[in-house]
C-alpha positions in Angstrom: -75.3 11.3 22.0 -73.3 8.1 22.0 -69.5 8.3 21.9 -67.7 7.3 18.7 -66.1 3.9 18.8 -62.4 4.0 18.4 -61.5 1.4 15.9 -58.0 0.9 14.3 -56.1 3.1 16.7 -54.3 0.0 18.1 -53.4 -1.1 14.5 -51.9 2.3 13.8 -49.9 2.3 17.0 -48.6 -1.2 16.2 -47.5 -0.1 12.7 -45.6 2.9 14.2 -43.9 0.7 16.7 -42.9 -1.8 14.0 -41.5 1.0 11.8 -39.5 2.4 14.7 -38.1 -1.1 15.5 -37.2 -1.7 11.9 -35.4 1.6 11.7 -33.5 0.7 14.9 -32.6 -2.7 13.5 -31.3 -1.1 10.3 -29.2 1.4 12.2 -27.6 -1.5 14.2 -26.9 -3.5 11.1 -25.3 -0.5 9.4 -23.1 0.2 12.4 -22.0 -3.4 12.5 -21.3 -3.5 8.8 -19.3 -0.2 9.1 -17.2 -1.6 11.9 -16.4 -4.8 10.0 -15.6 -2.9 6.9 -13.3 -0.6 8.9 -11.5 -3.6 10.4 -11.1 -5.3 7.1 -9.7 -2.0 5.6 -7.2 -1.8 8.4 -6.0 -5.4 7.9 -5.6 -4.7 4.1 -3.6 -1.5 4.8 -1.3 -3.3 7.2 -0.7 -6.1 4.6 0.0 -3.5 1.9 2.5 -1.7 4.2 4.3 -4.9 5.0 4.3 -5.9 1.3 5.9 -2.6 0.3 8.5 -3.0 3.0 9.2 -6.5 1.6 9.5 -5.1 -1.9 12.1 -2.6 -0.7 14.1 -5.3 1.2 13.9 -7.5 -1.9 15.2 -4.6 -4.1 18.0 -3.9 -1.7 19.0 -7.6 -1.7 19.1 -7.5 -5.5 21.3 -4.4 -5.4 23.7 -5.9 -2.9 24.0 -9.1 -5.0 24.7 -6.9 -8.0 21.6 -8.0 -10.0 20.7 -4.3 -10.4 24.2 -2.9 -10.5 23.3 -1.0 -13.7 19.7 0.0 -12.9 19.9 3.1 -15.0 17.8 3.7 -17.0 15.1 2.9 -14.5 14.2 -0.7 -14.3 11.1 -2.3 -12.7 10.2 -5.8 -11.6 7.1 -7.3 -10.0 7.2 -9.2 -6.7 4.1 -11.4 -6.6 2.9 -11.9 -3.0 -0.7 -12.6 -3.9 -0.6 -16.2 -2.7 0.5 -15.2 0.8 -0.9 -11.7 1.3 -3.1 -10.9 -1.6 -0.7 -8.1 -2.6 1.3 -7.4 -5.7 4.4 -5.2 -5.5 6.0 -3.2 -8.3 9.6 -2.6 -7.4 11.6 -0.1 -9.5 15.2 1.1 -9.3 16.9 4.1 -10.8 20.5 5.2 -10.5 22.3 8.5 -10.9 26.0 9.2 -10.2 28.3 12.2 -9.7 32.0 12.9 -9.1 33.1 14.0 -5.6 36.5 14.6 -4.1 39.6 12.6 -5.1 41.3 9.4 -3.9 45.0 9.2 -2.8 46.2 9.4 -6.4 44.1 12.5 -7.1 41.6 10.6 -9.2 37.9 11.5 -8.8 35.6 9.4 -6.7 32.3 8.4 -8.2 29.2 8.4 -5.9 26.3 6.3 -7.2 22.8 7.0 -5.8 20.2 4.4 -6.1 16.5 5.1 -5.6 14.3 2.1 -4.9 10.5 2.4 -5.0 8.0 -0.3 -4.0 4.3 0.2 -4.8 2.2 -2.5 -3.2 -1.5 -3.0 -3.9 -4.2 -5.7 -3.8 -5.0 -5.5 -7.6 -3.8 -7.5 -10.5 -1.4 -4.7 -11.4 -0.1 -1.7 -9.5 -1.4 0.9 -9.5 -4.9 -0.5 -9.6 -8.4 1.0 -9.8 -8.5 3.4 -6.8 -12.3 3.5 -7.0 -12.7 -0.2 -6.4 -14.2 -1.4 -3.2 -11.6 -2.5 -0.6 -8.7 -1.3 -2.9 -5.5 -0.5 -0.9 -2.1 0.6 -2.0 1.1 1.7 -0.2 4.3 3.3 -1.5 7.7 3.1 0.0 10.9 4.9 -1.3 14.5 4.3 -0.2 17.6 6.1 -1.3 21.0 4.4 -0.9 24.4 5.3 -2.2 27.9 3.9 -2.6 31.2 5.2 -3.7 33.8 3.8 -6.0 37.3 4.9 -7.1 38.3 5.3 -10.7 39.7 1.7 -10.6 36.2 0.3 -9.5 37.2 -0.4 -5.9 35.1 0.8 -3.0 36.0 4.2 -1.6 38.4 4.3 1.4 
């Protein structure tokens, strides 16, 4: 009896090797894409954090200048940083006040408490679509207070 000729075994082996190489290449491409996506997300997060800090500083500047001296009821403004950082910042301010102690004349002192909030995101309006690819937002809050006498002067 004559042995059977083995035909096509080399072709099957070559196909298996090609499939394995293709799977390896796909895994390498996926890991590289994942690394780049992670790095891009980190850069966007850092930009959003700094934009939110800028929004808080901008709001504090406006308070110190007196532009938001009466920020009650809550007021909100938009700081557009899209040209520089790709971020938009919604800055809001609210104020509450209460009486505490007395000045030298026995008149009550008024303490005003301002709450500034800055929401930075890379959408056209904050908050944006949280399901969007590469969407990032960061929120910062700061509370500051001052004290005035019944005559409107700063507390001693």
